[in-house]
N, C-alpha and C positions, 0 to 999 in steps of 0.2 A: 119832494124829496132831492132832489140834488141841492136847492134853494137851505136848505134845513143842514145837508153835510155842508154848506161854507158857508154859514155864516158865520158873519165875524164880531168879535166881541171889542166892541172901541175901549181906546184907550185910557179913555177918562172911565170908563166903569172898571176895566182894567185896577185906575189908582184909584178909587173909590172903594172896589172891596178888600184892598190892604189897612184899610181905616175899620175895618170890623171888629171890638175890642176883642172878642174870641178867636179871632183869625190873624193877629197883627203881630207882625213881629217886629224884634228892638232893631233898633236903628243906631248901631253902635260903632261902626267899621270908618276909618278913613281910607284913604289912598296908599298909603303905605301897607295897612293891612291889606288891603285887596292886594296891592302889588308881592307879598310876601307868601299870602296865598297862591298867587300866580307861581311866584318862582316854585314853592313847597310843592308843589302837585304837579311840576316841568320837569322838573331834577330828581332826578330817581335813576333808575338801571339803565337806562338810556345813555348816560353821560360817562358810566362805568366799563359798560358792557358794550354796547354797539358799535361805539366810536373804533373800538382795533377790530371787532368783526368786520365791519364793513369794509372797513381798510384794508382788510387781510383778501378779503375775498371780492369786494366788488368795484371797486374806486381808488386801492393806492392811496397815497398821502391828498389826492386831491375830494378824501370825504368830508374834508373843511368844505368845498364848493357844494357838497351834497346839503350838509347840515344848513349852507346858506341859502339855498335852494329851499329847502322846506320851512325852511324859515320866511320866505318869502311869498309862500303859501299859508302858511298860518297868519301871518300880516293882514294878506288880503281881506280873509275872514274875520279879523279881529278891525279890521274896519268897521266891516258891517255890522258884527256884534257890536261894537264903541256906540254907534249911530243909537239901532235899536234901545241898547242898555240904557243910553239917558235919555230916550224918550219915552220909555215904556220901565219905567225902574221899579220891577215887580219882581219874585221870586220865577224861578221857572227855568230862563233862559230861554232857547230855542221852540218851548213849547208857548210861551206867554208872547213872543213875536211874530209864532206862527198863527196864533189865534186870532192877534191884531190886524192882519195882513191875507193871510191865506184864507183862514176858514176852522170851525171847528175841526173837521172830518182830519185836514191836515196835519192841526192840532196836535190832535188826540196820537195822531199816528208818529209826529215827531218825538213827541214825550213816551211813547210804548218804547222807544229805540234809544232812548236816553237811559230809559230804567236798568234794562238792560245791558247797555256798554258801562253807565258805570259803576250797575252792580257786576259783574264779569270784572270792568279794570280793579275793582276794591278785593275780589276775591284773588285776582291773579299776584297783585300785588304782595295782597297776605302771605299770600302759597312761597312766593318769595325774599319775600323777608326770613318769614319760617327758615328759610335754608340757609338763609345767611347766618342765622341764631345758633342753628343747629353746629351750625361749621364752626360757631366761636366757640359753643359748649363740647365740640370733643377735642379741640386745642386745647380746653382746661380739662380733659380726662374725666369729664360730666355726659351720658351718653341716653339719649330719649328711649325706651324700647320703641322696636318697629312698629306697634298698632298704634302710637300715638305720636310717627315721624310721618303720616299720610299717606295717599295712593302712588308709587314707585315700581317702572319696570312689572307692571303685572301684580303686584304685592299689596293686600287693603290693606288700608289704616285711616285712622284718623287724624288730621292736622293739628294737633291741640294745639299748637304754638300758634299758628295763623288766627282760629278760632279765637281764643282769648284777646289778642292782641283786636281784632274787629269788634271783641264786646267792650273792652276799654274804652276804643277809642268811641262807640256809640255813649259810654257814660260821660264821656269828656262835651260830644255834643251837644246831649241832653242837659246838659250844665250849664250851657250858653256860647254863644259866640265869638265871644269878645274872649274869654275863657279860651274855648278854642284856638283862637288868632294865636294868642299868648304863647301857648303849646307847641304851635307852629312854628312861632317865630325864635324860639329859642331851637328848638329843632333846624328849622333850616339855616340859620347862624352856625351851628354845627358842619351841616355838609355843606356850604359854600366856601367858609373857612377853611374845607378838608381838597374844594375844588381847586380852591386858591392858590394851596399850597402845592398840589401837583402840579399846576403852571408856573409855581416862581420856581419851585424845584425843580420840576423837569426841565428848564431852559434851558438849567445849565450842564444837562446830563446830554444836548441834542448833538447830532453828527450831522452838517451837513449834506453829506452823499449819501445821507437816508433820504435825500429828498428824490434821489434821480434815481428815477423818470416822477416827474409831481404826477402827470397822468399816463400811466401804463397802456401801453399799446392793449387796442383793444380785443376783445376774444367772446367769440361767439358762444351763448349758452343754451346747449340743447336743452330744456326742459321738461318734465317728464309729463306724459300724453295723459289725458283724459281731465279728471275733475278735479286733481290737483293742481294743474299748469296755471297762469295766471290767465283772470277769463281774455286778454287782448289777444294773447297768443290763438285762443283756441277761435276767437270773432274774425281777427285779422291774420293770423299766420305770422304774428309778429312776436320774434324772441327779444327777450329784454336780454340788451346787451352787458357782459363784464367789463370792468373798466373801458379805455376812452373816453370818448366825450359825451356816448350816451348811457355810460358807468354810471355817470354822475346823475343823472336822470333818476335812473333803478335802482340807487341807493337812494336819492330821496325820498324815492315811495317806502323806502325800508325804513331809515333814520327818522322819519315821521313820528312814529312811536316815540319817539322821545320827547316830541313837544305836546304830544295827547293830555288833554286835562287847563291849559289855558284858558277857556272856553267859560269853567264852571268862574270863574271871575264874575260873568255876569249874572250866575245864579244866584250873588250876593246882594243884588243892586238893591234890595228891599231892605237890607238890613245896614245899607249904608247913611251918611250923615247926609254926604251930599252927593249923589248918584251920578245927575248929571255932570259934574266935574270929574271926581273919583274915579266910575268906572274906566272909560274908556282911558285915565293913566294907567289905573289898574291893570288892565288888558294889556295897553298895549307896551310898560315900562318890564313888564314881569319877559314879555316875550323878546323885545330888546336885550335885558340881562342876561338869559337864557341863550341865546340864539352866542351874543360873542363868546358864554364862557365853552359852548359846545365846539364852536371852531376853535378859539385859545387849546384848548385841551385837547384835539384830534390833531392840529400843529405842532403839540408838545410827544405826544405819545409816539404819532408814525416820525418824527424827527431824533428822538430816544431808541427806537429800533425799528429794523428794515421793516415795512409793510407785510410781507411775505413769511416774518417770522411771530408775527404776532400773535399771540393765542385766541381762543375763539372764547372762553367761559368767564377768563378774568384779565382781559388784555394789559387793562391800565394797573393791575398790581403784580403780573407779570412783569410788567417794561418796567418797572423800580424793580424787581428781583434779578433780571437778567442783566442790570446794569450794576449790582450789588449793594442793591439799598433794598433789603427785607422790611426797616423801622415804617417805610413810607409804604410800602405793599400792605402791611399790617394797618396803618390809618384808614388806607384806601379803601378795603374792607369793614371797617369799622364804620365809617362815613358813608360808604351804601348801606347797611344792616340799620341806622340812623335814621336816614334821608326818605326810605319806604315805608316810615310811621308819618312821615308828613301825608306822603302821595295818599295811604292808605287814607287818612282820616278827611282829605279833603274831597278825595273821589264818594268818600259817602254823605258827606256835607252836601255834594252837588245832589248826587241822586234824591235826597230824605227832601230837598228844596222842590224837584220838579213834581216829586210825588207828592210835596204841600197841595203843589199848584192846580195841581188836574184833583187835588180834594175839593180842594176851596171852590174850585168851579163844577162839583157834580158828577165829573167824569168816570170820578174814584166815591170810594162811600165818603160824605161827610168828614165823620166821625175823628179819619185820621189827618184832618184840619184845624183841629182845636190846639192853641198852644198853652206850654204848661204858666200857670198865674202866677208863677215868680220869676222861672228863668228865659219865658216868652221864646220857646222853642218849641219847634213841633213835634213833641216827645212821642205821640204815639206814633207817627209816619216814621222817627228815627229807630226807635228798639225795635217795630214790626221789621223793618229791612237789615236793621243792624243784626239780628235776628236769622233773617233767611243769608243773609251774603254771611254770616259768621259759620251756616251749616254749610254753605256751598265751599267755602273756603277748607271748611274741615273733612266734609267728605267724597269732594270732586277733584278727580285730575283732570286738570282744563288746559292743560298747556296749547290743546289745537284749539280753543277756544277765543283765544286771544286776540287774533286778529276778528273776531266780532267785532271790538272795540273797537278797531280801526276804522273800519268802514261804516257804522254807527257815530266815530265823531265826521268822518270826509261825507254821511246823507246828512247834518244837522248843517252843516257849512255851506251845501247848496242850500238848502228850505233858506238858511238866514239870509242870504245872499242876494236869491229872489227873492223874498220876505221884502226886504228895504227898496227895491226897485215898486213893487206893486205900494206901500206903502205911499212914498214919495208920491204917485201917479193918483189914491186914491183919497189921502190927506195934507195935500201941500200946506194946508194951513196949520198942522200941527210944529208948536215951539221943539226946534232939535239944538241942543244944549252941545253936541256934535255931530257933524255934517260926513260923512263916510263921501271920501273927494273923487269927482270924476267919476258920479254916475252916470251913464247903468255900464261906463267901461270897467271899474273899477269891483263890482260884480259879477259881470260874466266874468273875467280873467280869474275870478274868486273861483265860480261854479266850475270852469274848465280846467282849470288846476286840478284840483279835489276830483273830477272827474277821472284826471287822467292817471293819478296814484289809485285811486277805485277801480280799475283797470287792471290795473298790473296785481291785484290782490289774486289770491285762488278762486278759480270756481266755485269751491264747496263753501267757501266763504262767503259766497251769492247766495247761495243756496241755504244756509242756516239763516241768513239773515232773511231772507223769502219768509221760509217756515215762521220764526218769530213772528214777522208784519200779519202773516196769514192768520197767528192767534187773536195778533189785537185788532185784527179787523172784527172777527168773531167775539171778542169780548166787548167791543164799543157797541157792535149791534144791541149784544144781548144786555147791556145797560148802563152803558155812559149815555149813547142817545136816549135815553128815558128819563135817563136821572139829569141831565143837563140842566146845572141851573139859568144858563142862559136860552135853554129851548122854554124851559117852565117859565121865564117872564115873558116871552112871546107869547106862549097859550094863554098869561094871563092877559095882558094886551087884548087880544084879541077875545077875548070872552067880555 
């Protein structure tokens, strides 16, 4: 039984499965398209909100260094993803990589994890987008009724705008990944322009005294006890610090949210014209661009306004208001609203590709792996997941579930890093267009860095994550294990 659970799907078989006409995706993406996807999903509310919030509460002006630390953690994982994506250029990202290195059951677990992570991520972003749009409508004198504005402060309602956004994006994804990339390119161009305006205009409003001290004196933070406390506090009695040098690392665990999504570039490997060359460029290029922008924005905003005077809800916009520039403040709010549309679409794209890959392997019903005869997209899984996420965004208040997105991503990072080392040992003969440097040191560093950030998450997040994983185990043994195409091939071979 254990050998069945850990049977691996060869790289050659994974690539061969992509050539079945009914289950083959269209290869139309370039390195530039992938980089745009990466930038499109990474730059969201993180750059507009987290920058000021963490500067005020945790790191002061040294929040710029926290972004560097978080960027390094992602870069370590990115190097591992790049090797896998160039070696196994198949849809599914960490799920597909795990199937080739760790085995079927670990692959199912990581696929199940990614489906939750990306569904919640897309729903959370859609709800955030809805909030920005309602605010802009309110300013114009148009007010949606409470019943159609979502669930807030105990008042139940259906978030119409969030649900409509998800359904529209679902239609765009069904129409084709190249069309999706064009829409994304336009949206990304708008929001990157807004970010660059913030940096350039804000640079002329900097006051040098606001950087003193760059690393404020450390303050001990007494976290709440019980299940809401960070797991590391419950395990070791360690209290995460605010400010000081350790405050930079505490801040890094939080600003990691701002980087979530770059790994989705790897899910598009099967739809890339030259995945061996372009996927590593897309992953590492988007990470480099976004880290640079994050650092520059954080330096500007903490130079414009003293870190302890920054607001929490809209720090960038309010910093421009505080310096007497309301026009730029409004432009930032517009950029944030536009930017979230691409984040939502690319999270949905990533989720549908993972679901498609699991379905093609028989671990989920095969009917969802059929591609559209004209658009060459997995339209059945895209429509199914689009409707589910739209309902999730419309009916659920999911603020407290947002951290599940974080732990799910970090878990995937750990699995991919371990998989790189294992596949190097098992299949040294494979052609690797991109090789992770300094193996096993870089993968080990990636695992340790990801685990550190995971330990800084609340214990209740771990409990919810464990519950979802248990449900996944049950589904695997009730359905996936018996319908696995790899398992059925093994039985046919023995028969």
